[in-house]
Biopython code that builds the backbone (N, CA, C, O; Angstrom):
import numpy as np
from Bio.PDB.StructureBuilder import StructureBuilder

atoms = [
    (1, "MET", "N", (2.491, 17.940, 10.998)),
    (1, "MET", "CA", (2.648, 16.806, 10.110)),
    (1, "MET", "C", (1.855, 15.628, 10.691)),
    (1, "MET", "O", (1.889, 15.376, 11.896)),
    (2, "ALA", "N", (1.153, 14.926, 9.827)),
    (2, "ALA", "CA", (0.380, 13.755, 10.247)),
    (2, "ALA", "C", (1.310, 12.663, 10.760)),
    (2, "ALA", "O", (2.467, 12.558, 10.351)),
    (3, "LYS", "N", (0.774, 11.860, 11.663)),
    (3, "LYS", "CA", (1.498, 10.700, 12.171)),
    (3, "LYS", "C", (0.724, 9.461, 11.773)),
    (3, "LYS", "O", (-0.503, 9.474, 11.674)),
    (4, "TYR", "N", (1.470, 8.387, 11.545)),
    (4, "TYR", "CA", (0.868, 7.145, 11.070)),
    (4, "TYR", "C", (1.355, 5.961, 11.884)),
    (4, "TYR", "O", (2.469, 5.960, 12.407)),
    (5, "GLU", "N", (0.507, 4.965, 11.981)),
    (5, "GLU", "CA", (0.921, 3.682, 12.519)),
    (5, "GLU", "C", (0.824, 2.663, 11.383)),
    (5, "GLU", "O", (0.044, 2.836, 10.447)),
    (6, "VAL", "N", (1.612, 1.620, 11.477)),
    (6, "VAL", "CA", (1.598, 0.589, 10.439)),
    (6, "VAL", "C", (0.287, -0.190, 10.530)),
    (6, "VAL", "O", (-0.142, -0.590, 11.613)),
    (7, "ASN", "N", (-0.325, -0.392, 9.395)),
    (7, "ASN", "CA", (-1.532, -1.198, 9.284)),
    (7, "ASN", "C", (-1.090, -2.649, 9.065)),
    (7, "ASN", "O", (-0.863, -3.075, 7.933)),
    (8, "THR", "N", (-0.973, -3.390, 10.152)),
    (8, "THR", "CA", (-0.441, -4.755, 10.064)),
    (8, "THR", "C", (-1.323, -5.663, 9.212)),
    (8, "THR", "O", (-0.822, -6.589, 8.575)),
    (9, "SER", "N", (-2.605, -5.412, 9.196)),
    (9, "SER", "CA", (-3.509, -6.196, 8.348)),
    (9, "SER", "C", (-3.184, -5.974, 6.873)),
    (9, "SER", "O", (-3.215, -6.914, 6.079)),
    (10, "ALA", "N", (-2.875, -4.738, 6.508)),
    (10, "ALA", "CA", (-2.515, -4.426, 5.117)),
    (10, "ALA", "C", (-1.180, -5.056, 4.743)),
    (10, "ALA", "O", (-1.016, -5.542, 3.624)),
    (11, "VAL", "N", (-0.234, -5.051, 5.662)),
    (11, "VAL", "CA", (1.064, -5.689, 5.403)),
    (11, "VAL", "C", (0.859, -7.180, 5.138)),
    (11, "VAL", "O", (1.448, -7.740, 4.213)),
    (12, "ALA", "N", (0.029, -7.812, 5.949)),
    (12, "ALA", "CA", (-0.250, -9.237, 5.750)),
    (12, "ALA", "C", (-0.966, -9.470, 4.417)),
    (12, "ALA", "O", (-0.669, -10.437, 3.715)),
    (13, "ARG", "N", (-1.896, -8.598, 4.072)),
    (13, "ARG", "CA", (-2.618, -8.725, 2.791)),
    (13, "ARG", "C", (-1.651, -8.580, 1.630)),
    (13, "ARG", "O", (-1.691, -9.372, 0.688)),
    (14, "ALA", "N", (-0.784, -7.583, 1.684)),
    (14, "ALA", "CA", (0.194, -7.372, 0.612)),
    (14, "ALA", "C", (1.113, -8.582, 0.484)),
    (14, "ALA", "O", (1.408, -9.026, -0.625)),
    (15, "SER", "N", (1.556, -9.104, 1.592)),
    (15, "SER", "CA", (2.430, -10.279, 1.569)),
    (15, "SER", "C", (1.716, -11.469, 0.936)),
    (15, "SER", "O", (2.308, -12.203, 0.145)),
    (16, "GLY", "N", (0.454, -11.658, 1.282)),
    (16, "GLY", "CA", (-0.324, -12.735, 0.685)),
    (16, "GLY", "C", (-0.491, -12.568, -0.816)),
    (16, "GLY", "O", (-0.421, -13.545, -1.561)),
    (17, "LEU", "N", (-0.710, -11.343, -1.262)),
    (17, "LEU", "CA", (-0.823, -11.077, -2.698)),
    (17, "LEU", "C", (0.498, -11.365, -3.411)),
    (17, "LEU", "O", (0.511, -11.905, -4.517)),
    (18, "ILE", "N", (1.600, -11.002, -2.770)),
    (18, "ILE", "CA", (2.911, -11.282, -3.358)),
    (18, "ILE", "C", (3.113, -12.793, -3.480)),
    (18, "ILE", "O", (3.555, -13.275, -4.523)),
    (19, "THR", "N", (2.797, -13.533, -2.434)),
    (19, "THR", "CA", (2.914, -14.986, -2.465)),
    (19, "THR", "C", (2.055, -15.581, -3.583)),
    (19, "THR", "O", (2.451, -16.546, -4.237)),
    (20, "ALA", "N", (0.877, -14.995, -3.791)),
    (20, "ALA", "CA", (-0.039, -15.468, -4.839)),
    (20, "ALA", "C", (0.321, -14.918, -6.220)),
    (20, "ALA", "O", (-0.393, -15.151, -7.196)),
    (21, "ARG", "N", (1.431, -14.188, -6.291)),
    (21, "ARG", "CA", (1.917, -13.591, -7.539)),
    (21, "ARG", "C", (0.923, -12.610, -8.154)),
    (21, "ARG", "O", (0.798, -12.507, -9.374)),
    (22, "GLN", "N", (0.231, -11.905, -7.292)),
    (22, "GLN", "CA", (-0.704, -10.870, -7.730)),
    (22, "GLN", "C", (0.000, -9.515, -7.627)),
    (22, "GLN", "O", (-0.301, -8.698, -6.756)),
    (23, "TYR", "N", (0.942, -9.307, -8.541)),
    (23, "TYR", "CA", (1.708, -8.065, -8.524)),
    (23, "TYR", "C", (2.048, -7.632, -9.933)),
    (23, "TYR", "O", (1.987, -8.410, -10.885)),
    (24, "VAL", "N", (2.412, -6.357, -10.036)),
    (24, "VAL", "CA", (2.837, -5.757, -11.295)),
    (24, "VAL", "C", (4.256, -5.251, -11.073)),
    (24, "VAL", "O", (4.506, -4.453, -10.170)),
    (25, "LEU", "N", (5.181, -5.720, -11.900)),
    (25, "LEU", "CA", (6.584, -5.327, -11.719)),
    (25, "LEU", "C", (6.906, -3.982, -12.343)),
    (25, "LEU", "O", (7.685, -3.214, -11.778)),
    (26, "ASP", "N", (6.331, -3.682, -13.485)),
    (26, "ASP", "CA", (6.656, -2.449, -14.203)),
    (26, "ASP", "C", (5.387, -1.655, -14.459)),
    (26, "ASP", "O", (4.533, -2.063, -15.246)),
    (27, "SER", "N", (5.274, -0.528, -13.794)),
    (27, "SER", "CA", (4.132, 0.349, -14.018)),
    (27, "SER", "C", (4.536, 1.783, -13.707)),
    (27, "SER", "O", (5.475, 2.039, -12.954)),
    (28, "ASP", "N", (3.813, 2.688, -14.298)),
    (28, "ASP", "CA", (3.947, 4.110, -13.992)),
    (28, "ASP", "C", (2.961, 4.383, -12.866)),
    (28, "ASP", "O", (1.761, 4.508, -13.111)),
    (29, "TRP", "N", (3.448, 4.476, -11.646)),
    (29, "TRP", "CA", (2.563, 4.597, -10.504)),
    (29, "TRP", "C", (1.701, 5.855, -10.578)),
    (29, "TRP", "O", (0.578, 5.866, -10.074)),
    (30, "GLY", "N", (2.207, 6.891, -11.189)),
    (30, "GLY", "CA", (1.415, 8.102, -11.360)),
    (30, "GLY", "C", (0.145, 7.857, -12.156)),
    (30, "GLY", "O", (-0.860, 8.538, -11.954)),
    (31, "ARG", "N", (0.187, 6.902, -13.049)),
    (31, "ARG", "CA", (-0.993, 6.555, -13.846)),
    (31, "ARG", "C", (-1.777, 5.387, -13.269)),
    (31, "ARG", "O", (-2.993, 5.313, -13.444)),
    (32, "ALA", "N", (-1.103, 4.480, -12.589)),
    (32, "ALA", "CA", (-1.746, 3.252, -12.111)),
    (32, "ALA", "C", (-2.454, 3.424, -10.766)),
    (32, "ALA", "O", (-3.387, 2.685, -10.450)),
    (33, "GLN", "N", (-2.011, 4.397, -9.981)),
    (33, "GLN", "CA", (-2.588, 4.516, -8.644)),
    (33, "GLN", "C", (-4.076, 4.837, -8.694)),
    (33, "GLN", "O", (-4.534, 5.553, -9.584)),
    (34, "PRO", "N", (-4.828, 4.306, -7.735)),
    (34, "PRO", "CA", (-6.272, 4.522, -7.739)),
    (34, "PRO", "C", (-6.627, 5.995, -7.548)),
    (34, "PRO", "O", (-6.052, 6.684, -6.705)),
    (35, "ARG", "N", (-7.567, 6.453, -8.333)),
    (35, "ARG", "CA", (-8.102, 7.809, -8.225)),
    (35, "ARG", "C", (-9.342, 7.767, -7.321)),
    (35, "ARG", "O", (-9.805, 6.690, -6.946)),
    (36, "ALA", "N", (-9.862, 8.915, -6.985)),
    (36, "ALA", "CA", (-11.041, 8.986, -6.112)),
    (36, "ALA", "C", (-12.194, 8.170, -6.675)),
    (36, "ALA", "O", (-12.875, 7.473, -5.924)),
    (37, "ASP", "N", (-12.425, 8.240, -7.975)),
    (37, "ASP", "CA", (-13.509, 7.463, -8.589)),
    (37, "ASP", "C", (-13.275, 5.964, -8.442)),
    (37, "ASP", "O", (-14.212, 5.205, -8.197)),
    (38, "ASP", "N", (-12.016, 5.539, -8.592)),
    (38, "ASP", "CA", (-11.678, 4.121, -8.422)),
    (38, "ASP", "C", (-11.946, 3.677, -6.984)),
    (38, "ASP", "O", (-12.504, 2.605, -6.747)),
    (39, "GLU", "N", (-11.542, 4.512, -6.035)),
    (39, "GLU", "CA", (-11.754, 4.190, -4.622)),
    (39, "GLU", "C", (-13.243, 4.121, -4.293)),
    (39, "GLU", "O", (-13.688, 3.222, -3.581)),
    (40, "ASN", "N", (-14.009, 5.078, -4.818)),
    (40, "ASN", "CA", (-15.454, 5.084, -4.564)),
    (40, "ASN", "C", (-16.118, 3.841, -5.145)),
    (40, "ASN", "O", (-16.982, 3.240, -4.505)),
    (41, "ALA", "N", (-15.719, 3.455, -6.349)),
    (41, "ALA", "CA", (-16.271, 2.250, -6.970)),
    (41, "ALA", "C", (-15.903, 1.012, -6.146)),
    (41, "ALA", "O", (-16.724, 0.111, -5.976)),
    (42, "PHE", "N", (-14.688, 0.972, -5.643)),
    (42, "PHE", "CA", (-14.262, -0.143, -4.795)),
    (42, "PHE", "C", (-15.121, -0.199, -3.536)),
    (42, "PHE", "O", (-15.589, -1.266, -3.140)),
    (43, "LEU", "N", (-15.324, 0.962, -2.911)),
    (43, "LEU", "CA", (-16.103, 1.006, -1.674)),
    (43, "LEU", "C", (-17.577, 0.672, -1.896)),
    (43, "LEU", "O", (-18.257, 0.243, -0.964)),
    (44, "ASP", "N", (-18.076, 0.862, -3.113)),
    (44, "ASP", "CA", (-19.461, 0.473, -3.420)),
    (44, "ASP", "C", (-19.643, -1.034, -3.350)),
    (44, "ASP", "O", (-20.745, -1.517, -3.091)),
    (45, "LYS", "N", (-18.561, -1.784, -3.582)),
    (45, "LYS", "CA", (-18.653, -3.245, -3.657)),
    (45, "LYS", "C", (-17.916, -3.963, -2.531)),
    (45, "LYS", "O", (-18.055, -5.177, -2.378)),
    (46, "HIS", "N", (-17.139, -3.234, -1.749)),
    (46, "HIS", "CA", (-16.308, -3.834, -0.707)),
    (46, "HIS", "C", (-16.474, -3.079, 0.604)),
    (46, "HIS", "O", (-17.006, -1.969, 0.636)),
    (47, "SER", "N", (-16.017, -3.689, 1.670)),
    (47, "SER", "CA", (-16.101, -3.073, 3.000)),
    (47, "SER", "C", (-14.959, -2.084, 3.225)),
    (47, "SER", "O", (-13.975, -2.058, 2.486)),
    (48, "TRP", "N", (-15.124, -1.279, 4.263)),
    (48, "TRP", "CA", (-14.045, -0.377, 4.651)),
    (48, "TRP", "C", (-12.815, -1.166, 5.101)),
    (48, "TRP", "O", (-11.685, -0.722, 4.895)),
    (49, "ALA", "N", (-13.025, -2.318, 5.705)),
    (49, "ALA", "CA", (-11.888, -3.153, 6.126)),
    (49, "ALA", "C", (-11.086, -3.614, 4.918)),
    (49, "ALA", "O", (-9.856, -3.645, 4.964)),
    (50, "GLU", "N", (-11.776, -3.973, 3.833)),
    (50, "GLU", "CA", (-11.076, -4.374, 2.605)),
    (50, "GLU", "C", (-10.338, -3.177, 2.000)),
    (50, "GLU", "O", (-9.222, -3.317, 1.500)),
    (51, "TYR", "N", (-10.959, -2.019, 2.049)),
    (51, "TYR", "CA", (-10.309, -0.789, 1.565)),
    (51, "TYR", "C", (-9.059, -0.495, 2.400)),
    (51, "TYR", "O", (-8.001, -0.167, 1.862)),
    (52, "ALA", "N", (-9.197, -0.616, 3.701)),
    (52, "ALA", "CA", (-8.070, -0.358, 4.607)),
    (52, "ALA", "C", (-6.887, -1.257, 4.299)),
    (52, "ALA", "O", (-5.735, -0.842, 4.426)),
    (53, "ASP", "N", (-7.169, -2.490, 3.893)),
    (53, "ASP", "CA", (-6.100, -3.455, 3.626)),
    (53, "ASP", "C", (-5.255, -3.100, 2.407)),
    (53, "ASP", "O", (-4.285, -3.800, 2.117)),
    (54, "TRP", "N", (-5.587, -2.057, 1.703)),
    (54, "TRP", "CA", (-4.772, -1.576, 0.583)),
    (54, "TRP", "C", (-3.858, -0.423, 0.987)),
    (54, "TRP", "O", (-3.204, 0.184, 0.138)),
    (55, "HIS", "N", (-3.813, -0.120, 2.289)),
    (55, "HIS", "CA", (-3.050, 1.033, 2.783)),
    (55, "HIS", "C", (-2.131, 0.611, 3.921)),
    (55, "HIS", "O", (-2.584, 0.039, 4.912)),
    (56, "LEU", "N", (-0.849, 0.891, 3.779)),
    (56, "LEU", "CA", (0.135, 0.481, 4.783)),
    (56, "LEU", "C", (0.091, 1.339, 6.039)),
    (56, "LEU", "O", (0.602, 0.930, 7.082)),
    (57, "GLY", "N", (-0.514, 2.524, 5.956)),
    (57, "GLY", "CA", (-0.542, 3.431, 7.092)),
    (57, "GLY", "C", (-1.941, 3.767, 7.549)),
    (57, "GLY", "O", (-2.867, 3.881, 6.746)),
    (58, "LEU", "N", (-2.082, 3.926, 8.868)),
    (58, "LEU", "CA", (-3.314, 4.405, 9.479)),
    (58, "LEU", "C", (-3.011, 5.761, 10.095)),
    (58, "LEU", "O", (-2.108, 5.881, 10.923)),
    (59, "THR", "N", (-3.753, 6.773, 9.700)),
    (59, "THR", "CA", (-3.515, 8.134, 10.165)),
    (59, "THR", "C", (-3.988, 8.275, 11.601)),
    (59, "THR", "O", (-5.159, 8.039, 11.901)),
    (60, "ASP", "N", (-3.074, 8.662, 12.491)),
    (60, "ASP", "CA", (-3.431, 8.888, 13.891)),
    (60, "ASP", "C", (-4.464, 10.005, 13.981)),
    (60, "ASP", "O", (-4.305, 11.064, 13.374)),
    (61, "GLY", "N", (-5.520, 9.754, 14.743)),
    (61, "GLY", "CA", (-6.526, 10.779, 14.990)),
    (61, "GLY", "C", (-7.643, 10.857, 13.963)),
    (61, "GLY", "O", (-8.658, 11.505, 14.216)),
    (62, "ALA", "N", (-7.488, 10.222, 12.826)),
    (62, "ALA", "CA", (-8.544, 10.240, 11.807)),
    (62, "ALA", "C", (-9.569, 9.155, 12.133)),
    (62, "ALA", "O", (-9.223, 8.077, 12.616)),
    (63, "ALA", "N", (-10.817, 9.458, 11.861)),
    (63, "ALA", "CA", (-11.900, 8.515, 12.151)),
    (63, "ALA", "C", (-11.824, 7.300, 11.233)),
    (63, "ALA", "O", (-11.469, 7.417, 10.060)),
    (64, "ASP", "N", (-12.159, 6.137, 11.777)),
    (64, "ASP", "CA", (-12.270, 4.931, 10.951)),
    (64, "ASP", "C", (-13.353, 5.154, 9.904)),
    (64, "ASP", "O", (-14.247, 5.983, 10.074)),
    (65, "GLU", "N", (-13.251, 4.406, 8.837)),
    (65, "GLU", "CA", (-14.208, 4.445, 7.743)),
    (65, "GLU", "C", (-14.333, 5.834, 7.112)),
    (65, "GLU", "O", (-15.413, 6.270, 6.713)),
    (66, "THR", "N", (-13.181, 6.511, 7.038)),
    (66, "THR", "CA", (-13.041, 7.733, 6.248)),
    (66, "THR", "C", (-11.762, 7.580, 5.438)),
    (66, "THR", "O", (-10.813, 6.940, 5.892)),
    (67, "LYS", "N", (-11.727, 8.150, 4.263)),
    (67, "LYS", "CA", (-10.522, 8.033, 3.436)),
    (67, "LYS", "C", (-9.316, 8.668, 4.106)),
    (67, "LYS", "O", (-8.183, 8.257, 3.857)),
    (68, "ALA", "N", (-9.543, 9.659, 4.947)),
    (68, "ALA", "CA", (-8.440, 10.322, 5.641)),
    (68, "ALA", "C", (-7.708, 9.372, 6.589)),
    (68, "ALA", "O", (-6.553, 9.619, 6.934)),
    (69, "ARG", "N", (-8.347, 8.317, 7.005)),
    (69, "ARG", "CA", (-7.752, 7.371, 7.951)),
    (69, "ARG", "C", (-6.652, 6.530, 7.318)),
    (69, "ARG", "O", (-5.754, 6.058, 8.017)),
    (70, "TYR", "N", (-6.712, 6.335, 5.996)),
    (70, "TYR", "CA", (-5.846, 5.365, 5.331)),
    (70, "TYR", "C", (-4.853, 6.054, 4.412)),
    (70, "TYR", "O", (-5.219, 6.928, 3.627)),
    (71, "ALA", "N", (-3.584, 5.651, 4.518)),
    (71, "ALA", "CA", (-2.514, 6.293, 3.748)),
    (71, "ALA", "C", (-1.523, 5.245, 3.242)),
    (71, "ALA", "O", (-1.492, 4.112, 3.723)),
    (72, "PHE", "N", (-0.736, 5.640, 2.286)),
    (72, "PHE", "CA", (0.316, 4.801, 1.710)),
    (72, "PHE", "C", (-0.272, 3.578, 0.995)),
    (72, "PHE", "O", (-0.027, 2.433, 1.374)),
    (73, "VAL", "N", (-1.052, 3.861, -0.048)),
    (73, "VAL", "CA", (-1.638, 2.800, -0.860)),
    (73, "VAL", "C", (-0.519, 2.079, -1.618)),
    (73, "VAL", "O", (0.396, 2.721, -2.133)),
    (74, "TYR", "N", (-0.592, 0.756, -1.685)),
    (74, "TYR", "CA", (0.496, -0.033, -2.287)),
    (74, "TYR", "C", (0.084, -0.775, -3.555)),
    (74, "TYR", "O", (0.863, -1.562, -4.093)),
    (75, "GLY", "N", (-1.116, -0.532, -4.027)),
    (75, "GLY", "CA", (-1.567, -1.224, -5.234)),
    (75, "GLY", "C", (-2.766, -0.547, -5.854)),
    (75, "GLY", "O", (-3.224, 0.498, -5.392)),
    (76, "ASP", "N", (-3.261, -1.161, -6.905)),
    (76, "ASP", "CA", (-4.358, -0.589, -7.684)),
    (76, "ASP", "C", (-5.726, -1.124, -7.262)),
    (76, "ASP", "O", (-6.691, -1.038, -8.022)),
    (77, "LEU", "N", (-5.806, -1.671, -6.055)),
    (77, "LEU", "CA", (-7.016, -2.272, -5.478)),
    (77, "LEU", "C", (-7.324, -3.640, -6.086)),
    (77, "LEU", "O", (-8.406, -4.195, -5.890)),
    (78, "ARG", "N", (-6.346, -4.172, -6.829)),
    (78, "ARG", "CA", (-6.417, -5.545, -7.353)),
    (78, "ARG", "C", (-5.087, -6.262, -7.168)),
    (78, "ARG", "O", (-5.053, -7.441, -6.815)),
    (79, "ARG", "N", (-3.988, -5.543, -7.408)),
    (79, "ARG", "CA", (-2.653, -6.138, -7.353)),
    (79, "ARG", "C", (-1.669, -5.168, -6.697)),
    (79, "ARG", "O", (-1.861, -3.953, -6.708)),
    (80, "VAL", "N", (-0.629, -5.735, -6.136)),
    (80, "VAL", "CA", (0.472, -4.944, -5.595)),
    (80, "VAL", "C", (1.278, -4.408, -6.780)),
    (80, "VAL", "O", (1.505, -5.123, -7.756)),
    (81, "HIS", "N", (1.703, -3.163, -6.691)),
    (81, "HIS", "CA", (2.579, -2.593, -7.718)),
    (81, "HIS", "C", (3.948, -2.328, -7.095)),
    (81, "HIS", "O", (4.055, -1.689, -6.048)),
    (82, "ARG", "N", (4.980, -2.825, -7.748)),
    (82, "ARG", "CA", (6.344, -2.578, -7.282)),
    (82, "ARG", "C", (6.605, -1.082, -7.189)),
    (82, "ARG", "O", (7.226, -0.613, -6.235)),
    (83, "SER", "N", (6.131, -0.334, -8.178)),
    (83, "SER", "CA", (6.334, 1.119, -8.183)),
    (83, "SER", "C", (5.615, 1.782, -7.008)),
    (83, "SER", "O", (6.079, 2.805, -6.504)),
    (84, "ALA", "N", (4.492, 1.217, -6.566)),
    (84, "ALA", "CA", (3.772, 1.762, -5.414)),
    (84, "ALA", "C", (4.571, 1.545, -4.135)),
    (84, "ALA", "O", (4.652, 2.435, -3.288)),
    (85, "LEU", "N", (5.164, 0.355, -3.996)),
    (85, "LEU", "CA", (5.994, 0.101, -2.816)),
    (85, "LEU", "C", (7.187, 1.036, -2.786)),
    (85, "LEU", "O", (7.555, 1.543, -1.726)),
    (86, "ILE", "N", (7.796, 1.269, -3.941)),
    (86, "ILE", "CA", (8.923, 2.212, -4.014)),
    (86, "ILE", "C", (8.453, 3.606, -3.610)),
    (86, "ILE", "O", (9.144, 4.304, -2.869)),
    (87, "ALA", "N", (7.280, 4.013, -4.095)),
    (87, "ALA", "CA", (6.728, 5.321, -3.737)),
    (87, "ALA", "C", (6.457, 5.408, -2.236)),
    (87, "ALA", "O", (6.700, 6.445, -1.619)),
    (88, "CYS", "N", (5.958, 4.329, -1.654)),
    (88, "CYS", "CA", (5.710, 4.306, -0.209)),
    (88, "CYS", "C", (7.008, 4.442, 0.575)),
    (88, "CYS", "O", (7.083, 5.206, 1.537)),
    (89, "VAL", "N", (8.029, 3.698, 0.161)),
    (89, "VAL", "CA", (9.331, 3.799, 0.835)),
    (89, "VAL", "C", (9.843, 5.229, 0.746)),
    (89, "VAL", "O", (10.269, 5.807, 1.746)),
    (90, "TYR", "N", (9.800, 5.789, -0.440)),
    (90, "TYR", "CA", (10.335, 7.132, -0.661)),
    (90, "TYR", "C", (9.578, 8.168, 0.166)),
    (90, "TYR", "O", (10.180, 8.960, 0.890)),
    (91, "ARG", "N", (8.257, 8.152, 0.051)),
    (91, "ARG", "CA", (7.454, 9.175, 0.731)),
    (91, "ARG", "C", (7.563, 9.034, 2.246)),
    (91, "ARG", "O", (7.666, 10.037, 2.953)),
    (92, "ALA", "N", (7.541, 7.808, 2.750)),
    (92, "ALA", "CA", (7.679, 7.600, 4.194)),
    (92, "ALA", "C", (9.054, 8.044, 4.684)),
    (92, "ALA", "O", (9.169, 8.658, 5.745)),
    (93, "ALA", "N", (10.092, 7.735, 3.915)),
    (93, "ALA", "CA", (11.443, 8.164, 4.299)),
    (93, "ALA", "C", (11.553, 9.688, 4.257)),
    (93, "ALA", "O", (12.146, 10.302, 5.143)),
    (94, "GLU", "N", (10.980, 10.282, 3.226)),
    (94, "GLU", "CA", (11.045, 11.738, 3.074)),
    (94, "GLU", "C", (10.455, 12.457, 4.283)),
    (94, "GLU", "O", (10.992, 13.468, 4.736)),
    (95, "TRP", "N", (9.345, 11.929, 4.804)),
    (95, "TRP", "CA", (8.649, 12.585, 5.913)),
    (95, "TRP", "C", (8.926, 11.918, 7.259)),
    (95, "TRP", "O", (8.247, 12.194, 8.248)),
    (96, "ARG", "N", (9.925, 11.042, 7.288)),
    (96, "ARG", "CA", (10.417, 10.411, 8.518)),
    (96, "ARG", "C", (9.371, 9.560, 9.239)),
    (96, "ARG", "O", (9.252, 9.604, 10.463)),
    (97, "HIS", "N", (8.629, 8.798, 8.472)),
    (97, "HIS", "CA", (7.693, 7.825, 9.034)),
    (97, "HIS", "C", (8.377, 6.456, 8.953)),
    (97, "HIS", "O", (8.071, 5.636, 8.088)),
    (98, "LYS", "N", (9.304, 6.241, 9.874)),
    (98, "LYS", "CA", (10.225, 5.109, 9.795)),
    (98, "LYS", "C", (9.521, 3.760, 9.769)),
    (98, "LYS", "O", (9.915, 2.887, 8.996)),
    (99, "ALA", "N", (8.506, 3.564, 10.577)),
    (99, "ALA", "CA", (7.841, 2.257, 10.618)),
    (99, "ALA", "C", (7.166, 1.941, 9.281)),
    (99, "ALA", "O", (7.204, 0.799, 8.824)),
    (100, "ILE", "N", (6.554, 2.936, 8.659)),
    (100, "ILE", "CA", (5.927, 2.747, 7.349)),
    (100, "ILE", "C", (7.008, 2.479, 6.305)),
    (100, "ILE", "O", (6.866, 1.590, 5.466)),
    (101, "GLU", "N", (8.080, 3.251, 6.364)),
    (101, "GLU", "CA", (9.196, 3.067, 5.433)),
    (101, "GLU", "C", (9.715, 1.629, 5.483)),
    (101, "GLU", "O", (9.908, 0.995, 4.446)),
    (102, "LEU", "N", (9.939, 1.126, 6.687)),
    (102, "LEU", "CA", (10.481, -0.229, 6.832)),
    (102, "LEU", "C", (9.481, -1.291, 6.391)),
    (102, "LEU", "O", (9.873, -2.287, 5.782)),
    (103, "ALA", "N", (8.199, -1.100, 6.685)),
    (103, "ALA", "CA", (7.181, -2.061, 6.240)),
    (103, "ALA", "C", (7.152, -2.129, 4.720)),
    (103, "ALA", "O", (7.111, -3.217, 4.146)),
    (104, "ALA", "N", (7.173, -0.967, 4.064)),
    (104, "ALA", "CA", (7.160, -0.932, 2.597)),
    (104, "ALA", "C", (8.448, -1.524, 2.032)),
    (104, "ALA", "O", (8.414, -2.262, 1.047)),
    (105, "HIS", "N", (9.579, -1.204, 2.650)),
    (105, "HIS", "CA", (10.866, -1.743, 2.212)),
    (105, "HIS", "C", (10.869, -3.274, 2.306)),
    (105, "HIS", "O", (11.305, -3.952, 1.376)),
    (106, "ASN", "N", (10.391, -3.806, 3.412)),
    (106, "ASN", "CA", (10.364, -5.258, 3.588)),
    (106, "ASN", "C", (9.463, -5.923, 2.552)),
    (106, "ASN", "O", (9.800, -6.983, 2.026)),
    (107, "LEU", "N", (8.320, -5.305, 2.256)),
    (107, "LEU", "CA", (7.438, -5.853, 1.218)),
    (107, "LEU", "C", (8.100, -5.782, -0.152)),
    (107, "LEU", "O", (7.944, -6.695, -0.963)),
    (108, "LEU", "N", (8.833, -4.715, -0.415)),
    (108, "LEU", "CA", (9.547, -4.580, -1.683)),
    (108, "LEU", "C", (10.589, -5.693, -1.818)),
    (108, "LEU", "O", (10.743, -6.269, -2.895)),
    (109, "GLN", "N", (11.297, -5.993, -0.744)),
    (109, "GLN", "CA", (12.279, -7.077, -0.781)),
    (109, "GLN", "C", (11.594, -8.420, -1.006)),
    (109, "GLN", "O", (12.101, -9.269, -1.739)),
    (110, "GLU", "N", (10.447, -8.603, -0.376)),
    (110, "GLU", "CA", (9.680, -9.841, -0.535)),
    (110, "GLU", "C", (9.210, -9.992, -1.991)),
    (110, "GLU", "O", (9.306, -11.071, -2.577)),
    (111, "LEU", "N", (8.706, -8.900, -2.556)),
    (111, "LEU", "CA", (8.251, -8.940, -3.945)),
    (111, "LEU", "C", (9.409, -9.231, -4.884)),
    (111, "LEU", "O", (9.286, -10.061, -5.785)),
    (112, "ASP", "N", (10.539, -8.551, -4.679)),
    (112, "ASP", "CA", (11.700, -8.784, -5.539)),
    (112, "ASP", "C", (12.175, -10.227, -5.465)),
    (112, "ASP", "O", (12.530, -10.822, -6.482)),
    (113, "ALA", "N", (12.181, -10.786, -4.268)),
    (113, "ALA", "CA", (12.593, -12.186, -4.136)),
    (113, "ALA", "C", (11.608, -13.111, -4.856)),
    (113, "ALA", "O", (12.024, -14.049, -5.536)),
    (114, "ALA", "N", (10.311, -12.852, -4.711)),
    (114, "ALA", "CA", (9.300, -13.686, -5.367)),
    (114, "ALA", "C", (9.414, -13.588, -6.890)),
    (114, "ALA", "O", (9.167, -14.561, -7.604)),
    (115, "ALA", "N", (9.789, -12.408, -7.374)),
    (115, "ALA", "CA", (9.885, -12.185, -8.816)),
    (115, "ALA", "C", (11.248, -12.570, -9.384)),
    (115, "ALA", "O", (11.458, -12.503, -10.596)),
    (116, "GLY", "N", (12.171, -12.970, -8.517)),
    (116, "GLY", "CA", (13.497, -13.367, -8.973)),
    (116, "GLY", "C", (14.407, -12.193, -9.294)),
    (116, "GLY", "O", (15.374, -12.339, -10.041)),
    (117, "ILE", "N", (14.100, -11.036, -8.736)),
    (117, "ILE", "CA", (14.944, -9.855, -8.940)),
    (117, "ILE", "C", (16.061, -9.914, -7.910)),
    (117, "ILE", "O", (15.832, -9.699, -6.719)),
    (118, "THR", "N", (17.267, -10.205, -8.374)),
    (118, "THR", "CA", (18.380, -10.403, -7.442)),
    (118, "THR", "C", (19.513, -9.397, -7.623)),
    (118, "THR", "O", (20.374, -9.275, -6.752)),
    (119, "GLU", "N", (19.522, -8.693, -8.717)),
    (119, "GLU", "CA", (20.608, -7.735, -8.952)),
    (119, "GLU", "C", (20.065, -6.366, -9.227)),
    (119, "GLU", "O", (20.834, -5.430, -9.448)),
]
sb = StructureBuilder()
sb.init_structure("model")
sb.init_model(0)
sb.init_chain("A")
sb.init_seg("    ")
for serial, (resi, resn, name, xyz) in enumerate(atoms, 1):
    if name == "N":
        sb.init_residue(resn, " ", resi, " ")
    sb.init_atom(name, np.array(xyz, "f"), 0.0, 1.0, " ", f" {name:<3s}", serial, name[0])
structure = sb.get_structure()
């Protein structure tokens, strides 16, 4: 099983997007998540560092500047998606990646507070 470390730069980026209200509260993450073509188009116009900032996890042992290095995408490469954070929490918890799970959970709480979701 792959091991991951938390991408602290991505956590900070996600938090900044939440503060700037650049988020989607209701989406079908299965449809909204970036596909390979979306990622390739993003990489044509942006750096690998910017691409990395959309992923909460860094895969241990994978080379930098490869898609295999980055895991647990939390948005559509423009905005944070609440459904993506939920998916990150779920998938990280399922595979016992506790640090990723907690980072995603904390961002989800931050987003809910910013959006006024209290119940």
